[in-house]
C-alpha positions as CSV (number, residue, x, y, z in Angstrom):
1,M,122.7,87.3,128.4
2,K,125.8,86.0,126.8
3,C,124.6,83.6,124.0
4,H,127.9,83.6,122.2
5,K,129.3,81.7,125.1
6,C,126.6,79.0,125.0
7,S,128.2,75.5,124.5
8,S,124.8,73.9,123.6
9,P,122.3,76.3,122.0
10,G,119.3,74.3,122.6
11,C,116.9,77.1,121.5
12,Y,117.7,76.3,118.0
13,M,116.5,72.7,117.7
14,E,115.1,71.6,121.1
15,G,113.2,74.7,121.9
16,K,115.2,75.5,125.2
17,N,113.6,78.6,126.6
18,C,116.4,80.4,128.5
19,K,114.4,83.5,129.1
20,E,110.5,84.1,128.9
21,L,110.8,86.2,125.6
22,G,108.5,84.2,123.6
23,K,105.5,86.0,124.8
24,Q,107.0,89.2,123.1
25,L,106.1,87.7,119.7
26,Q,102.4,87.1,121.0
27,R,101.9,90.8,121.4
28,L,103.0,92.0,118.0
29,S,100.8,94.5,116.0
30,D,99.3,93.2,112.9
31,F,102.0,94.8,110.8
32,E,104.7,93.4,112.8
33,R,103.2,90.0,112.8
34,K,103.0,90.1,108.9
35,L,106.8,91.2,108.8
36,L,107.5,88.1,110.8
37,E,105.3,85.8,108.9
38,V,106.5,86.8,105.6
39,S,110.3,86.7,106.4
40,S,109.6,83.2,108.0
41,E,107.8,82.0,104.7
42,I,110.8,83.2,102.7
43,E,113.3,81.6,104.8
44,R,111.3,78.3,104.6
45,E,110.6,78.4,100.9
46,F,113.8,79.5,99.6
47,Y,116.4,78.7,102.3
48,C,120.1,78.8,100.6
49,R,118.4,79.3,97.2
50,M,118.0,83.1,97.0
51,T,120.4,86.0,97.2
52,R,119.7,88.8,99.7
53,L,118.5,90.8,96.8
54,E,116.3,88.3,95.5
55,E,115.0,88.0,99.0
56,L,114.4,91.5,99.3
57,L,112.4,91.8,96.3
58,E,110.2,88.7,97.3
59,F,109.7,90.2,100.7
60,A,108.6,93.5,99.3
61,N,106.2,91.8,96.9
62,R,104.6,89.6,99.8
63,M,104.2,92.6,102.1
64,E,102.5,94.5,99.1
65,F,105.0,97.2,99.3
66,R,105.2,99.6,96.3
67,K,107.2,102.4,97.4
68,I,111.0,101.5,98.1
69,G,113.5,104.0,99.4
70,I,117.2,103.5,99.0
71,A,119.4,105.5,101.5
72,F,123.1,105.0,100.0
73,C,126.4,106.3,100.4
74,I,127.7,108.5,97.4
75,G,130.7,106.1,97.3
76,L,128.3,103.3,96.2
77,F,126.5,105.6,93.6
78,E,126.9,102.8,90.9
79,E,125.6,100.0,93.2
80,A,122.7,102.1,94.3
81,K,121.8,102.7,90.4
82,L,121.8,99.2,89.9
83,V,119.7,98.1,93.1
84,A,117.1,100.8,92.0
85,E,117.0,99.7,88.4
86,V,116.3,96.0,89.6
87,F,113.5,97.2,91.9
88,E,112.0,99.5,89.2
89,R,112.2,96.5,86.6
90,C,110.2,94.4,89.1
91,G,107.5,97.1,89.4
92,F,108.3,99.1,92.4
93,E,108.4,102.7,92.5
94,V,111.9,103.7,93.9
95,F,113.1,106.8,95.6
96,S,116.7,107.4,96.5
97,V,118.8,109.7,98.4
98,A,122.4,110.1,98.9
99,C,124.4,110.5,101.9
100,K,125.4,114.0,101.2
101,V,122.0,115.4,100.9
102,G,121.8,119.1,102.3
103,A,125.6,119.7,101.7
104,V,126.7,120.9,104.9
105,D,130.3,121.6,105.2
106,K,131.8,119.5,108.2
107,S,133.5,122.7,109.3
108,E,130.3,124.3,110.0
109,L,129.6,121.6,112.7
110,G,132.9,121.3,114.2
111,L,133.6,118.0,112.5
112,G,137.2,116.8,111.5
113,K,137.8,116.4,107.7
114,I,139.8,113.8,105.9
115,R,141.2,116.5,104.1
116,P,141.1,119.6,106.5
117,Q,141.9,122.1,103.5
118,E,139.1,121.2,101.3
119,K,135.4,121.6,101.6
120,E,134.0,118.3,102.6
121,S,130.2,117.6,103.2
122,V,129.1,115.9,106.1
123,C,126.8,112.6,105.6
124,N,123.2,113.4,106.5
125,P,121.4,110.3,107.6
126,V,118.7,112.3,109.4
127,G,118.1,114.3,106.1
128,Q,118.1,110.8,104.1
129,A,115.4,109.6,106.5
130,K,113.3,112.9,106.4
131,V,113.3,112.9,102.3
132,L,112.0,109.1,102.3
133,N,109.7,109.8,104.9
134,E,108.0,112.7,103.2
135,V,107.5,110.7,100.1
136,G,106.1,107.7,102.2
137,T,108.3,104.8,101.4
138,E,107.0,101.5,102.9
139,M,110.5,99.9,102.9
140,N,113.8,101.3,103.1
141,V,117.1,99.7,102.0
142,I,120.5,100.7,103.2
143,V,123.3,100.7,100.5
144,G,126.8,101.3,102.2
145,L,125.9,104.0,104.7
146,C,128.8,104.7,107.3
147,V,128.9,102.9,110.7
148,G,126.9,105.1,112.9
149,H,125.1,106.9,109.9
150,D,123.2,103.7,109.4
151,M,122.1,103.8,113.0
152,L,120.9,107.4,112.7
153,F,119.1,106.6,109.4
154,Q,117.3,103.7,111.1
155,V,116.3,105.8,114.3
156,Y,114.7,108.6,111.9
157,S,113.1,106.3,109.3
158,R,109.4,105.7,109.6
159,A,109.5,102.6,107.3
160,P,111.0,99.5,108.3
161,V,114.8,99.4,107.3
162,T,116.9,96.7,105.9
163,T,120.5,96.5,104.9
164,L,121.6,95.3,101.3
165,I,125.3,96.4,101.5
166,V,127.2,97.2,104.5
167,K,130.2,99.5,103.8
168,D,133.8,98.0,104.1
169,R,136.2,99.9,102.2
170,V,138.9,97.6,102.8
171,L,137.3,94.3,102.1
172,A,135.1,95.3,99.1
173,H,132.0,95.8,101.1
174,N,132.2,92.3,102.5
175,P,132.8,92.9,106.3
176,A,132.3,89.1,107.0
177,G,135.6,88.6,105.3
178,A,137.4,89.9,108.4
179,I,135.9,86.9,110.3
180,Y,136.6,84.4,107.5
181,S,140.2,85.6,107.0
182,T,143.0,84.1,108.7
183,Y,144.9,87.3,108.6
184,Y,142.2,89.0,110.4
185,R,141.6,86.4,113.0
186,R,145.2,86.6,114.0
187,K,145.2,90.4,114.0
188,F,142.1,90.7,116.3
189,L,142.4,87.3,118.3
190,N,145.8,86.2,118.1
191,R,144.7,83.0,116.4
């Protein structure tokens, strides 16, 4: 499918069915069904009225999650601290793990470094997931993991994963800025 090329997305308002995928939603586990229901309720009740952080808090409450994990980039340490504090003040037990957990130097894995002459620990998204799995988090929140590291974290996390902050060092962690910016549109699309 190439939905991005559709000139009339009838699936949105008219219920047009381009593929028989609706049946997939009929076969969800009870837990998956609850994820779908709660997210739909929040969308309906708070559409354009809540920030992503507020939605996460509401979602965690309605799912009756108590243990929240935060997998964060060490470069967003202050942001992770604030997010953890918000969750804690709202009654959640928060566990967090920084990206450099395990502190393995990149040279030990044959990986390139930003500054080759210095020690530089590799990010360890697999280790982050392992730590949060061990404490039994019920929902994990990504705060600024690198591209690819976020994917590995999601593969290894036992708990459902959502992203609060996407890392973009150039655009103040607002990757959508590249889409909205005339400069970047010209750079990527010659528009």
